[in-house]
C-alpha positions in Angstrom: 27.7 -19.8 -7.5 27.7 -16.1 -8.3 25.1 -13.4 -8.8 24.9 -14.0 -12.5 24.0 -17.7 -12.1 21.6 -16.7 -9.3 19.6 -14.3 -11.5 19.2 -16.9 -14.1 17.2 -19.2 -11.8 13.5 -19.5 -12.6 12.2 -18.2 -9.3 14.7 -15.3 -9.1 13.8 -12.1 -11.0 14.2 -8.4 -11.0 11.4 -6.1 -10.0 8.9 -5.7 -12.8 10.0 -3.2 -15.4 13.6 -3.0 -14.1 15.3 -4.7 -17.1 13.6 -2.4 -19.5 14.0 0.8 -17.4 17.7 0.3 -16.8 18.5 -1.4 -20.2 20.0 -4.5 -18.5 21.5 -6.9 -21.0 24.2 -9.6 -21.1 26.9 -6.9 -20.9 25.6 -5.4 -17.6 27.7 -6.0 -14.6 25.9 -7.3 -11.5 27.3 -6.2 -8.1 26.1 -8.0 -4.9 27.7 -9.1 -1.6 28.7 -12.8 -1.4 26.9 -13.3 1.9 23.6 -12.2 0.4 24.1 -14.2 -2.9 25.0 -17.4 -1.0 22.0 -17.1 1.3 19.5 -16.6 -1.5 21.1 -19.4 -3.5 20.6 -21.9 -0.7 17.1 -20.8 0.0 16.1 -21.1 -3.7 17.1 -24.7 -3.6 15.4 -25.7 -0.3 12.3 -23.4 -0.6 11.0 -24.0 -4.2 7.6 -22.3 -3.4 9.4 -19.0 -2.6 10.0 -16.3 -5.3 12.9 -13.9 -4.9 12.6 -10.4 -6.4 15.8 -8.4 -6.7 15.8 -4.7 -6.0 18.4 -2.5 -7.7 19.7 0.0 -5.1 22.2 1.8 -7.4 23.1 1.7 -11.1 25.3 3.2 -13.7 25.1 2.8 -17.5 27.0 -0.4 -17.3 26.3 -1.9 -13.8 23.5 -2.6 -11.3 24.0 -3.0 -7.5 21.7 -5.5 -5.9 21.4 -5.2 -2.1 17.9 -6.5 -1.4 15.6 -9.3 -2.3 11.9 -9.3 -1.5 10.6 -12.8 -0.8 7.1 -13.9 -2.0 5.0 -17.0 -1.5 1.7 -17.4 -3.4 1.9 -13.8 -4.4 2.2 -12.6 -0.7 5.4 -10.7 0.4 6.6 -12.8 3.4 9.9 -11.1 4.1 13.0 -9.1 2.9 16.6 -10.1 2.7 19.2 -7.3 2.5 23.0 -7.0 2.6 24.0 -4.7 5.5 27.2 -3.5 7.2 26.9 -4.4 10.9 29.7 -4.7 13.5 32.5 -4.4 11.0 31.1 -7.2 8.8 28.8 -7.5 5.8 25.8 -9.4 7.0 22.4 -10.6 5.8 19.6 -8.7 7.4 16.0 -9.9 7.3 12.7 -8.2 8.1 9.0 -9.0 7.7 7.3 -12.2 8.3 6.9 -12.9 12.0 9.1 -9.9 12.9 7.7 -6.6 14.0 7.6 -3.8 11.4 10.6 -2.0 13.0 12.6 -5.2 13.7 15.6 -6.6 11.7 17.7 -9.6 12.5 21.3 -9.8 11.2 23.9 -12.5 10.8 27.2 -12.9 8.9 26.7 -16.7 9.0 25.0 -18.0 5.8 23.8 -21.2 7.6 22.2 -19.2 10.4 20.6 -16.8 7.9 18.9 -19.7 6.2 17.6 -21.1 9.4 16.4 -17.7 10.5 14.6 -17.1 7.1 12.9 -20.5 7.3 11.7 -19.7 10.8 10.7 -16.1 10.2 9.3 -15.9 6.7 5.7 -17.1 7.0 2.5 -16.2 5.3 0.3 -14.2 7.5 -2.7 -15.9 9.1 -6.2 -14.5 8.5 -6.2 -12.7 11.9 -2.8 -11.0 11.1 -3.9 -10.2 7.6 -7.1 -8.5 8.8 -5.4 -6.6 11.6 -2.9 -5.2 9.1 -5.7 -4.3 6.7 -7.7 -2.7 9.6 -4.8 -0.5 10.6 -4.1 0.6 7.0 -7.7 1.3 6.4 -8.0 3.5 9.4 -4.8 5.4 8.3 -6.0 5.9 4.8 -9.4 7.3 5.8 -8.0 9.5 8.6 -5.2 10.8 6.3 -7.7 11.6 3.5 -10.0 13.5 5.9 -7.1 15.6 7.3 -5.8 16.3 3.8 -9.2 17.5 2.7 -9.6 19.6 5.8 -6.3 21.3 5.0 -7.3 21.9 1.4 -10.7 23.3 2.4 -9.0 25.6 5.0 -6.4 26.8 2.6 -9.0 27.6 -0.1 -11.2 29.3 2.4 -8.3 31.5 3.6 -7.9 32.8 0.0 -11.6 33.4 -0.3 -12.1 35.0 3.1 -11.4 38.6 2.3 -13.7 38.6 -0.7 -16.5 36.7 1.2 -16.3 39.2 4.1 -16.5 42.1 1.6 -19.4 40.8 -0.4 -21.3 39.1 2.5 -22.1 35.4 2.5 -25.9 36.1 2.2 -25.6 37.2 -1.4 -26.2 34.6 -4.2 -23.4 32.7 -5.9 -23.8 34.4 -9.3 -23.2 37.8 -8.0 -20.1 36.6 -6.1 -18.7 35.0 -9.3 -19.3 38.2 -11.2 -17.4 40.1 -8.5 -14.3 37.8 -8.7 -14.4 37.6 -12.5 -10.8 37.9 -13.7 -9.3 36.8 -10.3 -8.1 33.5 -11.6 -6.6 32.2 -8.3 -9.7 33.2 -6.4 -12.0 31.4 -8.9 -9.9 28.3 -8.6 -10.1 28.5 -4.8 -13.9 28.8 -5.0 -14.1 25.6 -7.1 -11.7 23.8 -4.8 -13.6 24.9 -1.7 -16.9 23.7 -3.1 -15.7 20.4 -4.5 -13.3 19.5 -1.8 -16.0 20.4 0.8 -18.2 17.7 -0.7 -15.3 15.2 -0.6 -14.6 16.2 3.0 -18.1 15.4 4.0 -17.7 11.8 2.5 -14.4 11.3 4.3 -15.9 12.6 7.6 -18.8 10.1 7.3 -16.3 7.3 6.6 -14.2 8.2 9.6 -17.3 8.3 11.9 -18.5 5.0 10.6 -15.1 3.5 11.1 -14.9 4.7 14.6 -18.3 3.3 15.3 -17.3 0.0 13.7 -20.3 0.3 11.2 -18.5 -1.3 8.3 -17.2 -4.5 6.8 -13.5 -4.9 6.2 -12.7 -7.0 3.1 -9.3 -8.4 2.0 -9.1 -10.0 -1.5 -6.6 -12.8 -1.7 -6.1 -15.6 -4.2 -9.6 -15.3 -5.7 -11.3 -15.3 -2.2 -12.6 -12.5 0.0 -11.8 -12.5 3.7 -14.5 -10.5 5.5 -14.2 -9.1 9.0 -17.6 -8.1 10.6 -18.3 -5.4 13.2 -18.1 -8.0 16.0 -14.6 -9.0 14.9 -15.8 -12.3 13.6 -14.5 -13.3 10.1 -15.5 -15.5 7.2 -14.1 -16.4 3.8 -16.1 -16.2 0.6 -15.6 -16.6 -3.1 -17.4 -15.1 -6.1 -20.0 -17.9 -5.8 -21.2 -17.2 -2.2 -20.3 -13.6 -1.5 -23.4 -11.9 0.0 -25.3 -9.7 -2.5 -25.1 -6.6 -0.3 -21.3 -6.9 -0.2 -20.9 -7.9 -3.9 -22.5 -4.7 -5.2 -20.5 -2.3 -3.1 -17.3 -4.3 -3.7 -17.8 -4.2 -7.5 -18.2 -0.4 -7.4 -15.1 0.1 -5.2 -13.0 -2.1 -7.5 -13.4 0.6 -10.1 -11.7 3.2 -7.9 -8.1 3.9 -7.3 -6.5 3.4 -3.9 -7.7 6.0 -1.3 -10.9 6.9 -3.2 -14.2 6.9 -1.4 -17.9 6.9 -2.4 -20.7 8.2 -0.2 -22.8 5.5 1.4 -20.6 2.8 -0.2 -17.1 2.8 1.2 -13.4 3.2 0.4 -10.8 1.3 -1.6 -7.7 1.3 0.7 -5.3 -0.4 -1.6 -5.3 -3.0 -4.4 -6.7 -5.7 -2.1 -8.3 -4.0 0.9 -11.8 -2.4 1.0 -14.0 -0.8 3.6 -17.7 -1.3 2.9 -20.2 0.8 4.9 -23.1 -1.2 6.5 -26.6 -0.7 5.1 -27.7 1.5 8.0 -25.3 4.1 6.8 -27.2 4.5 3.6 
């Protein structure tokens, strides 16, 4: 077998858009280490439910270098296979699945690599899935709050000399008249006002998250895995999802990742949502 035959198999593909972006055709040279190709080839045959997505690490006008395959099962990324130089040999490295985020196992033996992949690459259980979603949700909310705090602070620093001169007790219209023609200062005023509102929403979200006054929802395969404040969890579908969750979830699905709505919640990523409990309304 070789990399050309491997890439023709039905459950082996390039990342979406790669062929068009790099103009890959029948004349393109594929470059990949044998140990990686042999490992993926054997896994394709014995694990038909897995899908292997090739990542192009380098390319020229006539060639693409493939050093990594992401492995999926039922749409879920269960692990990564890479070719890596380790102890004077090209090896197969693997990460993800049951391994910790920072951990990578390596071997130059194809047979061992196959056994390791079968043992390591597993779909996450509901508890693991929710724990990962919980951590990412906390990070997205906290990062958004800190980013807005920095923007509010930077905008206020630009406004400060004018505010001190004019006095904060005067009305907004007089202040705008005073800074008429000062383009950067007027932009800072808008940013300060608008971002200040967003900061209030992010701060409320952060406080609710810290007090566990929310529902964590992970959408997967047409179902909704919901973790409640007491850490209990349940699985729903569109037919039995509680109405108070359905309305907020429907609104959050219209947002992009990282966006928040006051008294509703936050869309963390494509599949993870934080819904504020009703007492926050």
